[in-house]
VOMAR-855466 format. One record per atom (N, C-alpha, C): residue number from 1; x, z, y. Coordinates in pm, 1 decimal. Example, Ala and Ser with C-alpha at 12.3 -4.5 7.8 and 13.67 -1.06 7.14 Angstrom:
<rs>
nr|u|w|v
1|1319.0|780.0|-569.0
1|1230.0|780.0|-450.0
1|1320.0|780.0|-330.0
2|1285.0|708.0|-225.0
2|1367.0|714.0|-106.0
2|1290.0|787.0|3.0
</rs>
This chain:
<rs>
nr|u|w|v
1|-3532.3|6901.8|-4790.7
1|-3632.6|6792.5|-4824.4
1|-3745.6|6856.5|-4896.0
2|-3871.1|6841.3|-4845.8
2|-3980.1|6917.8|-4912.7
2|-4083.4|6815.1|-4965.9
3|-4058.8|6690.0|-4953.7
3|-4157.3|6589.0|-5004.8
3|-4174.3|6601.9|-5158.9
4|-4298.0|6600.7|-5201.8
4|-4323.4|6603.6|-5343.8
4|-4386.6|6474.4|-5390.4
5|-4380.3|6443.9|-5525.2
5|-4437.3|6325.2|-5565.6
5|-4589.3|6324.8|-5555.5
6|-4649.7|6209.8|-5523.1
6|-4798.8|6205.5|-5522.3
6|-4853.5|6243.1|-5662.0
7|-4976.8|6294.2|-5662.1
7|-5028.4|6356.8|-5783.5
7|-5068.0|6250.8|-5893.2
8|-5116.5|6137.8|-5850.5
8|-5163.5|6048.4|-5960.4
8|-5110.2|5901.5|-5925.9
9|-5192.9|5826.5|-5852.4
9|-5142.4|5689.2|-5822.4
9|-5065.4|5696.6|-5685.9
10|-4980.6|5593.9|-5671.7
10|-4899.5|5580.7|-5556.3
10|-4908.9|5447.8|-5488.8
11|-4883.9|5441.1|-5354.3
11|-4865.4|5313.7|-5291.5
11|-4719.0|5277.4|-5285.8
12|-4688.5|5175.5|-5349.2
12|-4550.0|5136.0|-5369.8
12|-4512.3|5009.5|-5280.0
13|-4399.9|5022.5|-5206.6
13|-4351.9|4915.1|-5124.7
13|-4260.7|4836.3|-5222.0
14|-4292.5|4716.6|-5258.9
14|-4220.5|4635.6|-5351.5
14|-4155.0|4514.7|-5281.4
15|-4019.6|4517.4|-5281.4
15|-3944.5|4417.7|-5213.3
15|-3968.0|4278.6|-5275.5
16|-3948.9|4173.6|-5191.8
16|-3965.2|4039.5|-5249.5
16|-3854.2|4000.8|-5349.0
17|-3747.2|4076.9|-5347.6
17|-3644.8|4055.8|-5450.1
17|-3697.6|4078.6|-5585.2
18|-3793.7|4169.7|-5605.4
18|-3854.4|4200.9|-5729.2
18|-3940.2|4085.3|-5774.7
19|-4015.8|4033.9|-5675.5
19|-4099.3|3912.6|-5704.4
19|-4017.5|3794.8|-5746.3
20|-3910.6|3771.7|-5676.0
20|-3823.9|3658.9|-5709.8
20|-3752.0|3678.6|-5842.2
21|-3714.7|3797.6|-5880.0
21|-3648.3|3817.4|-6001.0
21|-3748.2|3809.0|-6119.0
22|-3871.3|3830.7|-6094.5
22|-3969.3|3811.8|-6203.7
22|-3987.6|3669.3|-6240.5
23|-3948.0|3575.8|-6153.2
23|-3946.2|3430.5|-6193.0
23|-4081.1|3363.4|-6193.4
24|-4081.8|3248.7|-6240.3
24|-4206.2|3165.5|-6237.2
24|-4239.8|3116.3|-6379.9
25|-4142.1|3121.1|-6472.8
25|-4169.2|3068.2|-6604.3
25|-4261.3|3165.9|-6689.8
26|-4322.8|3115.5|-6789.3
26|-4402.5|3190.1|-6876.0
26|-4324.3|3283.3|-6963.3
27|-4204.2|3238.9|-6996.4
27|-4107.0|3320.1|-7079.8
27|-3993.3|3373.2|-6993.7
28|-3968.3|3505.3|-6993.7
28|-3849.1|3566.0|-6916.8
28|-3725.8|3497.9|-6955.3
29|-3625.8|3493.7|-6861.1
29|-3500.0|3426.2|-6881.7
29|-3383.4|3516.1|-6862.0
30|-3398.6|3633.3|-6810.6
30|-3291.5|3718.3|-6778.1
30|-3337.0|3864.8|-6783.0
31|-3239.1|3953.7|-6799.2
31|-3280.1|4101.4|-6805.6
31|-3355.1|4147.2|-6689.0
32|-3296.0|4125.4|-6568.6
32|-3372.0|4169.7|-6445.9
32|-3511.1|4114.3|-6443.9
33|-3522.9|3981.3|-6489.2
33|-3658.0|3924.0|-6493.5
33|-3746.2|4009.9|-6579.5
34|-3704.8|4050.6|-6696.6
34|-3781.1|4126.4|-6787.8
34|-3819.4|4267.6|-6725.6
35|-3723.4|4326.9|-6662.3
35|-3752.4|4457.1|-6598.9
35|-3854.4|4447.1|-6492.7
36|-3844.6|4335.8|-6402.3
36|-3930.2|4326.8|-6295.6
36|-4076.2|4297.0|-6345.4
37|-4082.4|4214.2|-6447.5
37|-4216.1|4185.5|-6503.0
37|-4272.9|4310.3|-6557.1
38|-4198.7|4389.3|-6635.6
38|-4248.5|4506.6|-6695.7
38|-4297.3|4607.1|-6584.5
39|-4229.7|4618.6|-6479.9
39|-4264.4|4699.8|-6371.1
39|-4399.3|4658.2|-6303.0
40|-4402.6|4532.9|-6270.5
40|-4524.7|4480.2|-6201.5
40|-4643.5|4500.7|-6294.3
41|-4624.4|4476.3|-6430.0
41|-4738.6|4491.4|-6518.0
41|-4781.6|4633.2|-6531.4
42|-4680.5|4727.5|-6519.3
42|-4713.5|4870.9|-6526.8
42|-4801.7|4908.0|-6404.1
43|-4760.6|4866.4|-6286.4
43|-4827.8|4896.6|-6171.9
43|-4974.9|4853.6|-6174.6
44|-4996.7|4736.0|-6225.2
44|-5130.1|4685.3|-6234.6
44|-5205.7|4754.8|-6335.9
45|-5147.8|4789.5|-6455.9
45|-5226.1|4853.8|-6564.5
45|-5256.4|4997.3|-6534.2
46|-5183.1|5068.8|-6448.1
46|-5209.0|5201.2|-6428.0
46|-5257.5|5246.6|-6296.1
47|-5308.9|5146.8|-6223.7
47|-5387.4|5171.9|-6104.5
47|-5310.3|5207.8|-5982.1
48|-5184.3|5179.7|-5981.5
48|-5104.9|5198.3|-5857.8
48|-5134.6|5093.5|-5752.2
49|-5103.1|5116.3|-5629.3
49|-5123.7|5016.9|-5527.0
49|-4992.2|4954.8|-5472.4
50|-4994.1|4841.6|-5418.9
50|-4880.2|4785.9|-5345.6
50|-4910.9|4784.6|-5198.8
51|-4800.7|4816.2|-5121.2
51|-4812.5|4825.6|-4975.2
51|-4714.8|4726.1|-4910.5
52|-4771.1|4656.1|-4811.9
52|-4690.0|4558.8|-4736.2
52|-4703.7|4582.6|-4582.7
53|-4596.6|4551.0|-4508.4
53|-4618.7|4528.4|-4371.1
53|-4657.0|4371.0|-4364.4
54|-4695.2|4336.7|-4249.1
54|-4727.0|4190.3|-4239.5
54|-4611.1|4106.3|-4264.5
55|-4488.6|4160.5|-4224.0
55|-4364.7|4094.3|-4246.6
55|-4336.0|4078.9|-4395.3
56|-4342.9|4186.5|-4468.8
56|-4317.9|4174.8|-4611.4
56|-4417.9|4084.0|-4685.8
57|-4547.9|4095.9|-4643.9
57|-4642.9|4013.0|-4710.3
57|-4608.8|3857.4|-4680.4
58|-4569.3|3829.0|-4554.0
58|-4539.9|3692.0|-4525.7
58|-4418.1|3642.8|-4608.7
59|-4324.6|3732.4|-4636.9
59|-4206.4|3686.8|-4725.1
59|-4257.4|3667.9|-4866.7
60|-4343.6|3747.4|-4916.6
60|-4392.9|3713.7|-5055.2
60|-4467.4|3585.8|-5057.2
61|-4548.4|3560.6|-4952.2
61|-4620.7|3431.8|-4944.5
61|-4535.8|3310.5|-4937.8
62|-4427.2|3326.1|-4861.0
62|-4326.6|3214.4|-4841.1
62|-4262.2|3171.5|-4969.0
63|-4238.8|3266.4|-5057.8
63|-4171.8|3236.7|-5184.6
63|-4260.0|3231.0|-5306.6
64|-4385.2|3216.2|-5281.9
64|-4491.4|3225.2|-5393.0
64|-4464.1|3115.0|-5504.6
65|-4409.0|2999.2|-5465.3
65|-4397.5|2894.8|-5568.3
65|-4270.2|2939.4|-5658.8
66|-4169.1|2994.4|-5602.5
66|-4051.3|3029.4|-5681.1
66|-4081.6|3165.7|-5756.1
67|-4178.3|3238.8|-5717.3
67|-4216.0|3359.3|-5777.6
67|-4351.3|3361.0|-5829.9
68|-4380.8|3256.6|-5911.4
68|-4513.5|3240.9|-5963.8
68|-4578.7|3356.2|-6033.6
69|-4491.6|3419.9|-6119.3
69|-4539.0|3538.6|-6202.0
69|-4592.1|3642.7|-6109.2
70|-4514.6|3681.9|-6004.3
70|-4556.0|3778.5|-5911.6
70|-4672.2|3736.7|-5829.4
71|-4678.7|3603.7|-5789.6
71|-4793.1|3562.7|-5711.9
71|-4924.9|3571.4|-5793.1
72|-4917.3|3542.0|-5924.5
72|-5038.1|3560.0|-6005.6
72|-5078.5|3710.7|-6021.3
73|-4974.7|3794.5|-6026.2
73|-5000.5|3941.3|-6034.9
73|-5063.2|3979.5|-5899.0
74|-5021.3|3932.6|-5783.9
74|-5070.9|3977.0|-5657.4
74|-5209.5|3939.4|-5637.1
75|-5246.6|3814.3|-5684.2
75|-5383.1|3769.0|-5681.2
75|-5471.9|3869.4|-5755.7
76|-5431.2|3910.8|-5866.2
76|-5507.3|4004.6|-5940.2
76|-5520.6|4136.7|-5875.1
77|-5408.9|4181.9|-5814.0
77|-5411.8|4305.2|-5736.8
77|-5512.2|4303.8|-5618.8
78|-5513.8|4187.2|-5551.3
78|-5613.3|4170.2|-5439.3
78|-5756.1|4177.1|-5500.2
79|-5771.9|4118.4|-5620.3
79|-5905.4|4117.1|-5680.6
79|-5952.3|4257.9|-5715.2
80|-5864.9|4349.4|-5742.9
80|-5894.2|4482.8|-5779.2
80|-5887.1|4576.4|-5655.6
81|-5862.4|4515.5|-5542.9
81|-5859.1|4595.0|-5405.8
81|-5748.8|4699.9|-5412.6
82|-5628.9|4660.2|-5460.0
82|-5521.6|4752.4|-5462.8
82|-5400.7|4697.9|-5384.8
83|-5429.7|4628.1|-5278.2
83|-5324.5|4581.4|-5185.2
83|-5352.3|4634.6|-5047.7
84|-5251.9|4706.3|-4994.8
84|-5264.5|4761.9|-4857.5
84|-5167.0|4689.4|-4773.4
85|-5219.7|4615.3|-4673.1
85|-5137.8|4551.5|-4570.2
85|-5143.3|4630.1|-4445.7
86|-5032.9|4687.2|-4411.9
86|-5016.1|4776.1|-4303.9
86|-5019.8|4700.0|-4172.0
87|-5105.5|4718.4|-4093.0
87|-5116.8|4653.0|-3956.6
87|-5102.9|4746.1|-3841.2
88|-5201.9|4823.5|-3810.0
88|-5194.8|4904.9|-3686.8
88|-5151.6|5050.0|-3717.8
89|-5143.4|5089.6|-3848.6
89|-5118.4|5229.1|-3875.6
89|-4972.9|5270.2|-3826.5
90|-4976.4|5386.4|-3756.7
90|-4852.3|5443.4|-3718.7
90|-4760.0|5357.3|-3651.4
91|-4808.2|5269.7|-3561.0
91|-4729.2|5168.7|-3499.0
91|-4606.6|5226.1|-3420.9
92|-4635.4|5332.9|-3347.3
92|-4530.2|5398.5|-3269.3
92|-4419.1|5462.1|-3353.0
93|-4452.3|5515.6|-3468.3
93|-4351.5|5566.5|-3556.4
93|-4272.8|5454.5|-3612.1
94|-4332.2|5350.0|-3651.2
94|-4251.6|5240.5|-3707.6
94|-4166.3|5172.2|-3614.1
95|-4210.5|5155.5|-3488.6
95|-4135.3|5096.5|-3383.4
95|-4007.1|5182.5|-3352.2
96|-4038.0|5310.2|-3337.8
96|-3932.0|5404.4|-3302.5
96|-3819.3|5406.2|-3418.6
97|-3864.9|5404.1|-3538.8
97|-3770.3|5398.7|-3651.0
97|-3689.5|5271.9|-3653.0
98|-3753.8|5156.3|-3625.4
98|-3681.4|5027.6|-3622.7
98|-3579.5|5028.7|-3516.7
99|-3611.4|5083.4|-3399.0
99|-3514.2|5088.7|-3290.0
99|-3392.3|5168.2|-3321.7
100|-3410.0|5284.8|-3387.0
100|-3298.7|5367.8|-3421.9
100|-3213.2|5299.5|-3529.0
101|-3271.2|5234.7|-3627.6
101|-3194.8|5164.6|-3733.9
101|-3118.6|5050.8|-3668.5
102|-3184.6|4972.7|-3578.6
102|-3122.6|4858.3|-3521.6
102|-3000.7|4902.4|-3437.7
103|-3010.8|5020.0|-3376.8
103|-2901.7|5069.2|-3297.7
103|-2778.3|5100.9|-3379.0
104|-2800.0|5154.9|-3498.0
104|-2687.0|5183.7|-3591.4
104|-2639.9|5054.6|-3649.2
105|-2723.9|4965.3|-3678.3
105|-2684.4|4830.2|-3738.2
105|-2596.8|4756.3|-3638.6
106|-2621.2|4770.0|-3507.6
106|-2550.6|4696.9|-3403.1
106|-2397.9|4737.0|-3399.3
107|-2364.3|4845.9|-3467.3
107|-2224.3|4888.0|-3476.5
107|-2151.2|4825.5|-3593.0
108|-2224.3|4750.3|-3682.5
108|-2167.3|4698.3|-3802.1
108|-2132.3|4546.0|-3779.7
109|-2049.8|4497.5|-3874.6
109|-2013.3|4353.8|-3861.2
109|-2138.9|4274.7|-3881.7
110|-2128.7|4143.3|-3850.5
110|-2243.7|4049.2|-3853.7
110|-2313.5|4044.2|-3985.3
111|-2232.3|4031.0|-4098.4
111|-2292.5|4019.7|-4227.2
111|-2363.9|4147.1|-4272.2
112|-2303.6|4263.1|-4250.5
112|-2365.8|4390.3|-4284.7
112|-2492.5|4416.6|-4197.6
113|-2484.0|4375.4|-4068.2
113|-2599.7|4400.4|-3977.6
113|-2712.1|4312.9|-4026.0
114|-2685.0|4194.1|-4065.8
114|-2792.1|4102.1|-4116.1
114|-2857.3|4165.0|-4235.1
115|-2778.1|4221.0|-4334.1
115|-2827.7|4279.7|-4457.0
115|-2918.6|4399.2|-4425.9
116|-2879.8|4477.9|-4326.5
116|-2958.1|4601.7|-4290.5
116|-3087.6|4556.6|-4227.6
117|-3084.7|4473.8|-4134.0
117|-3203.2|4437.7|-4046.1
117|-3310.6|4372.9|-4138.7
118|-3266.4|4291.4|-4229.4
118|-3366.9|4211.1|-4310.1
118|-3452.6|4305.9|-4399.4
119|-3397.6|4430.5|-4421.9
119|-3477.5|4523.0|-4506.8
119|-3539.4|4637.1|-4424.7
120|-3537.1|4636.3|-4291.9
120|-3604.1|4739.5|-4213.5
120|-3753.4|4752.3|-4250.1
121|-3813.9|4641.7|-4273.7
121|-3962.5|4640.0|-4296.4
121|-3996.6|4720.7|-4423.7
122|-3898.2|4733.6|-4515.9
122|-3927.6|4813.9|-4637.6
122|-3936.9|4960.5|-4607.3
123|-3850.9|5016.2|-4525.6
123|-3851.7|5159.6|-4495.6
123|-3964.7|5188.6|-4384.4
124|-3992.6|5086.4|-4304.3
124|-4115.7|5096.0|-4217.9
124|-4240.5|5113.3|-4297.5
125|-4253.8|5035.9|-4400.4
125|-4374.7|5047.2|-4481.9
125|-4373.7|5179.4|-4562.6
126|-4254.3|5216.4|-4605.4
126|-4247.2|5334.3|-4687.5
126|-4290.0|5466.7|-4612.7
127|-4247.6|5479.4|-4491.6
127|-4273.1|5603.0|-4413.4
127|-4418.9|5606.3|-4365.2
128|-4484.0|5497.7|-4377.0
128|-4629.9|5501.8|-4351.5
128|-4723.9|5512.6|-4470.9
129|-4660.7|5511.6|-4594.6
129|-4735.3|5521.2|-4716.6
129|-4689.0|5646.1|-4799.1
130|-4643.4|5616.6|-4919.1
130|-4596.2|5728.5|-5009.5
130|-4449.1|5735.0|-5028.8
131|-4367.0|5685.1|-4927.1
131|-4222.0|5696.5|-4933.5
131|-4156.3|5648.1|-5051.9
132|-4212.1|5536.8|-5114.6
132|-4146.8|5479.1|-5236.6
132|-4125.9|5331.1|-5219.9
133|-3995.3|5291.8|-5241.4
133|-3954.0|5154.3|-5230.3
133|-3893.4|5116.5|-5365.7
134|-3935.4|5002.0|-5413.3
134|-3866.9|4946.8|-5531.0
134|-3806.2|4809.5|-5494.3
135|-3680.5|4788.7|-5529.9
135|-3614.5|4669.5|-5484.5
135|-3506.0|4641.4|-5586.7
136|-3447.3|4515.4|-5581.8
136|-3338.7|4481.7|-5658.4
136|-3209.1|4482.3|-5577.3
137|-3212.7|4520.6|-5458.2
137|-3103.3|4516.7|-5365.2
137|-3005.2|4633.9|-5381.8
138|-2880.1|4606.8|-5375.5
138|-2784.4|4715.5|-5384.5
138|-2734.6|4768.8|-5255.8
139|-2691.4|4680.7|-5163.1
139|-2624.7|4713.4|-5038.9
139|-2725.7|4786.9|-4942.2
140|-2848.6|4737.5|-4934.9
140|-2939.7|4801.1|-4846.3
140|-2962.8|4951.6|-4877.6
141|-2978.1|4988.1|-5003.3
141|-3005.0|5123.9|-5044.8
141|-2886.0|5208.9|-4997.3
142|-2756.3|5158.7|-5020.3
142|-2640.5|5241.8|-4984.1
142|-2639.3|5275.3|-4834.0
143|-2671.0|5166.0|-4747.9
143|-2674.9|5181.6|-4611.5
143|-2784.0|5290.8|-4569.1
144|-2905.2|5274.7|-4617.8
144|-3008.5|5367.0|-4578.7
144|-2985.4|5506.0|-4629.0
145|-2916.4|5520.0|-4739.2
145|-2883.5|5652.7|-4790.5
145|-2786.3|5724.9|-4693.1
146|-2688.7|5647.5|-4648.0
146|-2590.9|5709.9|-4554.3
146|-2652.5|5733.1|-4419.4
147|-2751.4|5643.2|-4377.0
147|-2808.8|5655.0|-4249.5
147|-2907.1|5774.8|-4244.0
148|-2962.0|5824.7|-4363.0
148|-3047.0|5939.4|-4366.7
148|-2986.1|6061.3|-4299.7
149|-2857.5|6062.4|-4294.1
149|-2785.8|6181.9|-4231.5
149|-2815.2|6183.7|-4083.2
150|-2854.2|6077.2|-4021.4
150|-2885.3|6077.1|-3877.5
150|-3026.0|6038.8|-3840.0
151|-3093.1|5984.8|-3939.9
151|-3235.4|5945.1|-3919.7
151|-3314.6|6027.2|-4026.5
152|-3362.4|6141.3|-3993.3
152|-3420.4|6231.2|-4093.9
152|-3543.0|6177.0|-4164.3
153|-3613.8|6084.9|-4101.8
153|-3735.7|6031.7|-4165.5
153|-3696.8|5954.0|-4297.4
154|-3568.6|5913.1|-4309.3
154|-3530.4|5841.1|-4424.1
154|-3494.8|5937.8|-4538.9
155|-3477.4|6069.6|-4514.0
155|-3428.5|6153.0|-4615.9
155|-3531.1|6158.5|-4730.2
156|-3657.0|6154.3|-4709.5
156|-3754.1|6167.7|-4822.2
156|-3804.7|6033.5|-4874.4
157|-3737.7|5926.4|-4835.0
157|-3779.6|5797.0|-4890.7
157|-3711.1|5779.6|-5024.6
158|-3790.1|5751.7|-5128.0
158|-3740.0|5729.1|-5259.6
158|-3714.7|5576.4|-5270.1
159|-3592.6|5534.5|-5299.9
159|-3559.6|5396.4|-5303.6
159|-3502.6|5368.2|-5443.5
160|-3568.3|5300.3|-5519.1
160|-3521.5|5269.7|-5667.3
160|-3477.8|5122.2|-5671.2
161|-3353.9|5108.4|-5721.6
161|-3316.0|4967.1|-5748.8
161|-3346.8|4946.1|-5893.6
162|-3422.8|4837.3|-5908.5
162|-3470.6|4794.3|-6044.0
162|-3362.4|4726.6|-6120.8
163|-3320.4|4775.1|-6231.6
163|-3221.8|4703.8|-6307.9
163|-3161.8|4800.0|-6415.9
164|-3042.3|4790.5|-6457.8
164|-2982.1|4882.4|-6556.4
164|-2936.1|5010.7|-6486.1
165|-2953.4|5127.3|-6552.8
165|-2899.3|5245.5|-6496.7
165|-2744.3|5247.0|-6503.1
166|-2685.8|5291.5|-6397.9
166|-2542.7|5289.0|-6386.5
166|-2491.5|5429.8|-6353.5
167|-2374.9|5463.8|-6390.0
167|-2311.6|5590.0|-6343.9
167|-2168.0|5571.5|-6306.3
168|-2130.5|5612.5|-6183.0
168|-1994.7|5597.8|-6134.0
168|-1935.9|5729.3|-6127.0
169|-1852.0|5776.3|-6214.8
169|-1804.2|5911.3|-6212.0
169|-1917.8|6014.0|-6233.3
170|-1941.0|6102.8|-6132.7
170|-2046.6|6198.7|-6142.6
170|-2162.7|6150.6|-6064.3
171|-2144.6|6040.9|-5990.6
171|-2261.4|5996.2|-5910.1
171|-2352.5|5896.1|-5973.7
172|-2470.7|5916.9|-5977.0
172|-2559.0|5819.4|-6028.9
172|-2600.0|5717.7|-5933.3
173|-2586.6|5584.5|-5971.0
173|-2632.4|5479.0|-5883.0
173|-2774.5|5450.6|-5925.3
174|-2873.1|5479.0|-5843.1
174|-3005.2|5484.1|-5902.8
174|-3066.0|5349.2|-5927.4
175|-3042.7|5309.6|-6042.9
175|-3106.8|5181.0|-6098.9
175|-3187.0|5222.2|-6223.2
176|-3299.4|5156.5|-6245.5
176|-3375.1|5182.5|-6358.0
176|-3417.6|5060.7|-6431.4
177|-3422.8|5061.7|-6563.0
177|-3477.7|4959.3|-6632.7
177|-3635.5|4951.7|-6619.4
178|-3694.9|4839.3|-6650.2
178|-3835.2|4838.4|-6644.0
178|-3900.7|4952.3|-6719.6
179|-3858.1|4979.8|-6840.2
179|-3921.4|5086.2|-6925.8
179|-3900.1|5226.7|-6854.3
180|-3783.7|5247.3|-6798.7
180|-3753.0|5371.1|-6743.9
180|-3832.4|5401.9|-6620.0
181|-3845.9|5302.2|-6532.1
181|-3920.2|5325.4|-6408.8
181|-4070.5|5338.9|-6434.7
182|-4125.3|5270.3|-6526.7
182|-4255.9|5282.2|-6562.3
182|-4289.2|5419.7|-6634.8
183|-4194.7|5461.6|-6717.6
183|-4213.9|5589.8|-6776.6
183|-4207.9|5709.3|-6670.8
184|-4118.7|5691.3|-6571.2
184|-4105.5|5790.2|-6476.3
184|-4233.8|5782.6|-6381.9
185|-4284.3|5671.5|-6341.7
185|-4403.5|5668.9|-6265.1
185|-4523.5|5727.7|-6344.4
186|-4525.9|5700.4|-6468.6
186|-4631.8|5754.0|-6556.4
186|-4636.6|5902.6|-6569.0
187|-4519.8|5962.9|-6549.7
187|-4514.5|6106.9|-6558.2
187|-4543.0|6185.8|-6423.8
188|-4554.2|6103.5|-6313.8
188|-4580.7|6169.4|-6177.7
188|-4703.6|6253.9|-6177.1
189|-4803.5|6212.2|-6254.9
189|-4927.4|6291.8|-6258.2
189|-4906.6|6426.0|-6307.8
190|-4805.8|6451.3|-6388.5
190|-4776.9|6585.9|-6440.7
190|-4685.2|6657.2|-6351.5
191|-4633.6|6584.3|-6245.5
191|-4546.4|6656.5|-6147.9
191|-4406.6|6658.0|-6199.0
192|-4320.2|6596.0|-6123.7
192|-4171.6|6607.1|-6158.6
192|-4097.7|6598.9|-6026.6
193|-4105.5|6710.8|-5942.4
193|-4052.6|6716.7|-5812.6
193|-3906.6|6709.5|-5806.7
194|-3833.7|6768.1|-5908.1
194|-3696.4|6771.6|-5909.2
194|-3634.6|6625.1|-5917.2
195|-3699.6|6541.8|-6007.1
195|-3644.7|6409.6|-6029.1
195|-3681.4|6326.9|-5897.2
196|-3802.6|6349.8|-5848.2
196|-3852.3|6279.0|-5722.9
196|-3754.3|6310.7|-5610.7
197|-3706.6|6429.3|-5598.0
197|-3610.8|6459.2|-5494.6
197|-3474.6|6399.6|-5513.6
198|-3432.0|6390.6|-5641.0
198|-3304.8|6336.2|-5668.3
198|-3298.4|6181.3|-5642.5
199|-3414.7|6127.9|-5639.5
199|-3426.0|5981.6|-5610.0
199|-3436.6|5950.5|-5462.8
200|-3444.6|6047.0|-5380.7
200|-3451.0|6034.6|-5238.0
200|-3324.2|5986.4|-5181.3
201|-3339.1|5903.0|-5066.6
201|-3222.0|5854.9|-4999.1
201|-3133.4|5970.9|-4948.8
202|-3198.4|6084.4|-4910.5
202|-3121.7|6191.5|-4858.5
202|-3069.4|6296.6|-4959.2
203|-3093.2|6264.4|-5088.3
203|-3043.4|6361.5|-5191.2
203|-2895.4|6375.7|-5184.6
204|-2841.6|6503.1|-5173.3
204|-2706.4|6525.4|-5161.5
204|-2651.9|6519.6|-5021.7
205|-2734.8|6472.1|-4924.8
205|-2685.6|6462.3|-4788.5
205|-2714.2|6598.5|-4711.7
206|-2610.0|6660.5|-4662.8
206|-2615.0|6793.7|-4605.0
206|-2723.4|6799.9|-4495.9
207|-2726.8|6688.0|-4415.5
207|-2814.7|6691.6|-4296.5
207|-2963.2|6686.7|-4335.6
208|-2983.5|6653.1|-4461.8
208|-3125.8|6634.8|-4510.0
208|-3175.3|6762.2|-4576.7
209|-3096.7|6855.3|-4600.8
209|-3130.5|6981.2|-4675.3
209|-3217.0|7063.0|-4591.5
</rs>
């Protein structure tokens, strides 16, 4: 895996789960809520961009009333011209990737297949931008990490689950608090390729080396 962190600002694919967890009230009500708000505020304050496929953007729009905090944030991001809606870029690459993922998903049970397919748009957006996904989802990340063994494009996608950091035995389950993820993004300008690589879906997967 040779991908390196972008030098300064990054285009980040932010799942609707982050927007929903940020809530709608003026006062945060839960820890994930606080983490998601801190992350969105950091992205805005430090010049990063948010990237959507048309599908992910429609999902954010659909839930804008339940995710009022993120909706207000997105309005400001549009105002500062830091929203990238991916339309025609690399359509063939995205379609080919989707077909390969759907073929693997078809071998799973109905529930798991539904979980996998609903998040395809996140990795589609990631491979056409800076390979960075931030989400609150647990199951999807595990699937895509395993799938990187057979779909090499996924090896270099960094997928961070926003929440508390956890460790199971020697294996880190990549979750970050709002403070940790913003600190990590803030240090990318100085270059931290080893950490960037450890956060990749393909980290530790023999086929990705």
